DONUSE-397831 format. One record per residue (C-alpha): residue in one letter; residue number from 1; x, y, z. Coordinates in Angstrom, 3 decimals, decimal comma. Each point is the difference from the previous one (the first is absolute). Layout:
<rofis>
(rofi a; NUM; (X; Y; Z)),
...
</rofis>
This chain:
<rofis>
(rofi m; 1; (-65,664; 33,641; -119,718)),
(rofi m; 2; (2,391; -1,579; 2,135)),
(rofi s; 3; (-0,653; -3,292; -0,442)),
(rofi d; 4; (0,701; 0,381; -3,570)),
(rofi f; 5; (3,470; -0,009; 0,239)),
(rofi l; 6; (2,494; -1,780; 2,008)),
(rofi t; 7; (3,952; 0,905; 1,544)),
(rofi t; 8; (2,783; -1,771; -1,086)),
(rofi k; 9; (0,498; -1,909; 2,631)),
(rofi q; 10; (-3,622; -1,852; -0,743)),
(rofi i; 11; (1,381; -0,282; -3,674)),
(rofi q; 12; (2,891; -1,521; 1,196)),
(rofi e; 13; (-1,852; -2,679; 2,575)),
(rofi l; 14; (-2,776; -0,499; -3,011)),
(rofi l; 15; (2,433; -0,734; -2,740)),
(rofi q; 16; (2,720; -1,179; 2,289)),
(rofi v; 17; (2,436; 1,944; -1,961)),
(rofi d; 18; (2,409; 2,659; 1,711)),
(rofi r; 19; (0,156; 3,572; 0,089)),
(rofi t; 20; (2,019; 0,452; -3,098)),
(rofi t; 21; (-1,750; -2,567; -2,058)),
(rofi v; 22; (-3,235; 2,306; 0,896)),
(rofi y; 23; (1,366; 3,063; -1,592)),
(rofi r; 24; (1,197; -1,654; -3,009)),
(rofi m; 25; (-3,375; -1,353; -0,084)),
(rofi l; 26; (-1,318; 3,754; -0,097)),
(rofi s; 27; (2,739; 1,234; -2,376)),
(rofi d; 28; (-0,798; -2,362; -2,837)),
(rofi g; 29; (-3,591; 0,302; 0,463)),
(rofi r; 30; (-1,252; -3,183; 1,373)),
(rofi l; 31; (-0,783; 1,971; 3,436)),
(rofi s; 32; (-1,537; 3,232; 0,359)),
(rofi g; 33; (-0,584; 2,572; 2,710)),
(rofi i; 34; (0,341; 3,569; 0,644)),
(rofi k; 35; (2,331; 2,103; 2,799)),
(rofi i; 36; (-1,364; 1,528; 2,972)),
(rofi g; 37; (2,932; 1,930; 1,679)),
(rofi n; 38; (3,151; -2,195; -0,432)),
(rofi r; 39; (-2,052; -3,593; 0,106)),
(rofi w; 40; (-1,572; -1,882; -2,834)),
(rofi r; 41; (-3,343; -1,277; 0,036)),
(rofi f; 42; (-1,307; -2,695; -2,158)),
(rofi y; 43; (-3,075; -1,067; -2,336)),
(rofi k; 44; (-1,171; -2,498; 1,675)),
(rofi a; 45; (-2,256; -1,115; -2,997)),
(rofi k; 46; (3,455; -0,476; -1,787)),
(rofi v; 47; (0,889; -2,365; 2,628)),
(rofi d; 48; (-2,499; -1,837; -0,077)),
(rofi d; 49; (0,413; -0,666; -3,846)),
(rofi l; 50; (3,230; -1,296; 0,742)),
(rofi l; 51; (-1,292; -2,007; 2,209)),
(rofi a; 52; (-3,136; -1,290; -1,929)),
(rofi d; 53; (-0,596; -3,490; -1,181)),
(rofi t; 54; (0,457; 1,391; -3,652)),
(rofi p; 55; (3,085; 2,361; -0,250)),
(rofi p; 56; (-0,157; 2,942; -2,508)),
(rofi t; 57; (1,221; -0,597; -3,361)),
(rofi t; 58; (2,974; 2,211; 0,589)),
(rofi e; 59; (1,148; -2,014; 2,760)),
(rofi p; 60; (2,388; -3,050; -0,466)),
(rofi t; 61; (-2,410; -2,984; 0,171)),
(rofi p; 62; (1,891; -3,040; 2,076)),
(rofi a; 63; (-1,208; -3,387; -1,238)),
(rofi p; 64; (-3,145; -1,083; 1,982)),
(rofi p; 65; (0,551; -2,919; 2,535)),
(rofi a; 66; (-0,382; -3,142; -1,197)),
(rofi t; 67; (-3,406; -1,929; 0,557)),
(rofi s; 68; (1,239; -2,802; 0,443)),
(rofi f; 69; (0,440; -2,166; 3,432)),
(rofi e; 70; (3,086; 2,452; 0,805)),
(rofi v; 71; (-2,392; 2,324; 1,157)),
(rofi l; 72; (-1,914; -2,249; 2,619)),
(rofi p; 73; (1,219; 0,399; 3,612)),
(rofi l; 74; (0,218; -3,639; 0,196)),
(rofi t; 75; (0,531; -0,306; 4,101)),
(rofi c; 76; (-3,151; 1,791; 0,587)),
(rofi l; 77; (-1,726; -2,257; -2,718)),
(rofi q; 78; (1,519; -2,812; 2,024)),
(rofi g; 79; (-1,435; 0,968; 2,942)),
(rofi m; 80; (-3,784; 0,263; -1,129)),
(rofi q; 81; (0,179; -2,776; -2,168)),
(rofi s; 82; (0,946; -2,267; 3,347)),
(rofi v; 83; (-2,910; 2,023; 1,786)),
(rofi a; 84; (-2,244; -0,472; -2,641)),
(rofi a; 85; (0,497; -3,905; -0,447)),
(rofi e; 86; (-0,052; -0,891; 3,490)),
(rofi a; 87; (-3,332; 2,104; 0,298)),
(rofi m; 88; (-1,177; -2,249; -2,759)),
(rofi g; 89; (1,235; -3,218; 1,116)),
(rofi i; 90; (1,703; -0,473; -3,547)),
(rofi g; 91; (3,452; -0,004; -1,551)),
(rofi a; 92; (1,288; 3,094; -2,260)),
(rofi i; 93; (2,686; 1,419; -1,518)),
(rofi i; 94; (0,794; 3,123; -2,712)),
(rofi t; 95; (1,784; -0,577; -3,361)),
(rofi d; 96; (1,119; 1,964; -2,412)),
(rofi t; 97; (-2,327; 0,266; -3,218)),
(rofi a; 98; (2,268; -3,238; -1,653)),
(rofi g; 99; (-1,203; -1,886; 3,280)),
(rofi q; 100; (3,771; 0,472; 1,999)),
(rofi p; 101; (-0,424; -0,128; 3,527)),
(rofi l; 102; (0,527; 3,754; 1,590)),
(rofi t; 103; (-0,671; -0,957; 3,389)),
(rofi k; 104; (0,226; -3,195; 1,792)),
(rofi m; 105; (-3,195; -1,864; 0,647)),
(rofi s; 106; (-2,164; 0,628; 2,969)),
(rofi h; 107; (-1,975; -2,580; 2,159)),
(rofi p; 108; (0,718; -2,387; -2,111)),
(rofi c; 109; (-1,513; -4,031; 0,647)),
(rofi g; 110; (2,091; -3,013; 1,050)),
(rofi f; 111; (-1,515; -1,436; -3,210)),
(rofi c; 112; (1,779; 2,633; -2,480)),
(rofi q; 113; (3,093; 0,321; 2,049)),
(rofi l; 114; (0,576; -3,816; -0,148)),
(rofi i; 115; (-0,524; 0,532; -4,445)),
(rofi y; 116; (1,995; 3,199; 0,292)),
(rofi g; 117; (3,109; -1,747; 1,537)),
(rofi s; 118; (0,325; -2,079; -2,742)),
(rofi e; 119; (1,719; 1,204; -3,415)),
(rofi k; 120; (-2,795; -1,268; -2,384)),
(rofi g; 121; (-2,595; 0,897; 2,389)),
(rofi r; 122; (1,650; 3,739; 0,150)),
(rofi a; 123; (0,209; -0,054; -3,821)),
(rofi a; 124; (-4,041; -0,748; -0,031)),
(rofi c; 125; (-0,638; 2,263; 2,685)),
(rofi l; 126; (1,611; 2,495; -2,076)),
(rofi a; 127; (-1,642; -0,695; -3,284)),
(rofi n; 128; (-3,366; 0,508; 1,997)),
(rofi y; 129; (1,112; 3,450; 0,784)),
(rofi t; 130; (1,017; 1,156; -3,761)),
(rofi q; 131; (-3,331; -1,532; -1,068)),
(rofi l; 132; (-2,090; 2,114; 2,637)),
(rofi a; 133; (2,116; 3,012; -0,785)),
(rofi h; 134; (-0,717; -0,427; -3,805)),
(rofi r; 135; (-3,729; -0,480; 0,875)),
(rofi a; 136; (-0,194; 2,908; 2,696)),
(rofi e; 137; (-1,263; 2,481; -2,117)),
(rofi s; 138; (-3,438; -1,810; -0,616)),
(rofi a; 139; (-2,353; 0,376; 3,156)),
(rofi f; 140; (2,197; -1,483; 2,648)),
(rofi p; 141; (-0,139; -3,545; -1,243)),
(rofi q; 142; (-0,211; -3,180; 2,255)),
(rofi n; 143; (2,566; -2,438; -0,923)),
(rofi t; 144; (0,197; -3,534; 0,621)),
(rofi c; 145; (3,955; -0,470; 0,845)),
(rofi h; 146; (1,995; -3,363; -0,606)),
(rofi a; 147; (-0,094; -1,104; 3,336)),
(rofi g; 148; (-4,061; 0,156; -0,018)),
(rofi l; 149; (-0,308; 3,043; 1,902)),
(rofi r; 150; (-2,097; 3,292; -0,654)),
(rofi c; 151; (1,809; 3,298; -0,259)),
(rofi i; 152; (-1,158; 3,691; -1,265)),
(rofi a; 153; (2,133; 2,344; -1,590)),
(rofi g; 154; (-0,690; 4,188; -0,430)),
(rofi e; 155; (2,225; 2,873; -1,768)),
(rofi i; 156; (1,879; 2,441; 2,114)),
(rofi k; 157; (-0,053; 3,161; -2,077)),
(rofi i; 158; (2,528; 3,098; -0,705)),
(rofi n; 159; (-1,361; 2,472; -2,418)),
(rofi g; 160; (-2,239; -1,881; -1,177)),
(rofi v; 161; (2,856; -2,696; -0,341)),
(rofi k; 162; (-0,211; -3,806; 0,636)),
(rofi t; 163; (3,213; -0,056; 2,368)),
(rofi a; 164; (-0,649; -2,669; 2,332)),
(rofi v; 165; (-2,153; -2,926; 0,959)),
(rofi f; 166; (-1,604; -1,222; 3,521)),
(rofi i; 167; (-0,600; -3,269; 0,005)),
(rofi a; 168; (-2,031; -1,780; 2,626)),
(rofi g; 169; (-1,354; -3,445; 0,652)),
(rofi q; 170; (1,401; -3,217; 0,881)),
(rofi y; 171; (-3,375; -1,633; 0,969)),
(rofi k; 172; (-2,439; -2,569; -0,685)),
(rofi s; 173; (-3,675; 0,256; -1,367)),
(rofi s; 174; (-2,522; -1,841; 1,916)),
(rofi a; 175; (-1,315; -1,610; -2,887)),
(rofi q; 176; (3,694; -1,364; -1,041)),
(rofi e; 177; (0,067; -4,044; 0,019)),
(rofi n; 178; (2,491; -2,654; -0,559)),
(rofi h; 179; (2,685; 3,050; 1,443)),
(rofi a; 180; (1,742; -3,344; 2,090)),
(rofi q; 181; (0,798; -1,632; -3,261)),
(rofi h; 182; (1,446; 2,956; -1,291)),
(rofi v; 183; (2,002; 0,055; 3,099)),
(rofi q; 184; (1,712; -3,389; -0,919)),
(rofi q; 185; (0,555; 1,360; -3,068)),
(rofi l; 186; (1,561; 3,380; 0,959)),
(rofi a; 187; (2,489; -2,255; 1,750)),
(rofi a; 188; (1,220; -2,002; -3,058)),
(rofi v; 189; (0,394; 2,701; -2,399)),
(rofi y; 190; (1,869; 2,050; 3,115)),
(rofi d; 191; (1,899; -2,395; 1,508)),
(rofi l; 192; (-1,858; 0,564; 3,583)),
(rofi d; 193; (-0,497; -2,497; 2,578)),
(rofi a; 194; (-3,730; -0,685; -0,673)),
(rofi d; 195; (-1,204; -0,550; 3,901)),
(rofi e; 196; (1,686; 3,456; 0,923)),
(rofi l; 197; (-1,544; 1,699; -2,748)),
(rofi a; 198; (-3,349; -1,981; 0,580)),
(rofi a; 199; (0,330; 1,109; 3,308)),
(rofi a; 200; (0,793; 4,004; -1,105)),
(rofi a; 201; (-2,935; -0,312; -1,885)),
(rofi t; 202; (-2,863; -0,502; 2,986)),
(rofi e; 203; (1,496; 3,539; 0,996)),
(rofi i; 204; (-1,423; 1,745; -3,544)),
(rofi p; 205; (-2,598; 2,526; 1,314)),
(rofi t; 206; (-3,087; -0,769; -2,341)),
(rofi f; 207; (-2,876; 2,959; -0,998)),
(rofi d; 208; (-3,267; -0,625; -0,951)),
(rofi p; 209; (-1,413; 2,481; -2,916)),
(rofi a; 210; (-1,019; 2,844; 2,774)),
(rofi q; 211; (3,179; -0,085; 1,098)),
(rofi q; 212; (1,890; 0,040; -3,687)),
(rofi q; 213; (-2,116; 2,626; -0,737)),
(rofi k; 214; (1,387; 2,164; 2,974)),
(rofi i; 215; (3,581; -0,297; -0,869)),
(rofi a; 216; (-1,411; 1,188; -3,890)),
(rofi a; 217; (-1,108; 2,784; 1,538)),
(rofi w; 218; (2,721; 0,751; 2,130)),
(rofi l; 219; (2,716; -0,149; -2,599)),
(rofi p; 220; (-1,044; 3,078; -2,165)),
(rofi k; 221; (-0,422; 1,938; 2,961)),
(rofi l; 222; (3,875; -1,026; 1,197)),
(rofi t; 223; (1,571; 0,713; -3,342)),
(rofi s; 224; (-1,545; 3,495; -0,669)),
(rofi t; 225; (1,506; 0,944; 3,695)),
(rofi l; 226; (3,053; -1,359; -1,090)),
(rofi s; 227; (-0,293; 1,688; -3,565)),
(rofi e; 228; (-0,511; 3,050; 1,997)),
(rofi i; 229; (2,936; -0,387; 2,072)),
(rofi g; 230; (2,470; -0,286; -3,101)),
(rofi q; 231; (-1,689; 2,955; -1,631)),
(rofi e; 232; (1,079; 2,314; 2,593)),
(rofi r; 233; (3,309; -1,310; -0,037)),
(rofi a; 234; (0,623; 0,326; -3,586)),
(rofi e; 235; (-1,162; 3,396; 0,000)),
(rofi l; 236; (1,787; 0,463; 3,351)),
(rofi l; 237; (3,502; -1,367; -2,125)),
(rofi g; 238; (-1,562; 2,366; -3,136)),
(rofi r; 239; (0,359; 3,153; 2,503)),
(rofi l; 240; (3,544; -0,774; 1,247)),
(rofi q; 241; (1,306; -0,610; -3,553)),
(rofi r; 242; (-1,343; 3,273; -1,422)),
(rofi i; 243; (1,859; 1,709; 3,472)),
(rofi a; 244; (3,510; -1,682; -0,801)),
(rofi a; 245; (-0,540; 0,890; -3,433)),
(rofi m; 246; (-0,496; 3,772; 0,594)),
(rofi s; 247; (2,961; -0,053; 2,624)),
(rofi a; 248; (2,200; -1,995; -2,752)),
(rofi v; 249; (-0,355; 2,552; -3,002)),
(rofi c; 250; (0,853; 3,351; 2,298)),
</rofis>
């Protein structure tokens, strides 16, 4: 059937190569086809092999795309992070597997902004990110940070490998007590104005157990979606690498 064949122009568009390269690939066996009159028609199955996720062993095999945060579309993830954080009424940030921020914090509460704005407070926040990033391999652990606020973390995976960590939080549990006293201690430790920090603390969201459970159920769904986006991008980059490698050897 003619649907089993492709024209030279179709090959050029699929592989992003010029006409000369197509005929070189035909002569060295990477493409095969038949000549009808004075025109070549190429077997579609052979082209599908070249574009498949696993190239034939006779083809040069480029290095696979890195399963690191570099394949993540961070601009896109920043936007999704912001929408999710505002919808849930919490702060959110994405870090690498070591806890180093990849995105800017979305929807931060004023209390956390004051603490993060101090050198000592920022160092403590980054240390908390690192702790959560290392713990994220467990089932979405919840944690109380150095400032006494609750947070939760989940993995973003590409090719089954932990690639980044989504951290959400900056809220109080309704069961927490004596937070006002803790605020005074934080102000002293981080060289902050105690009255200003205490005023900001009154605006910290307070969630009951049912609301916290809702967050715990929401985060796995979000990280799964972000993982799918990263996976699709990794596969696209891999395909582009294979096309570039095929063109380079011609």
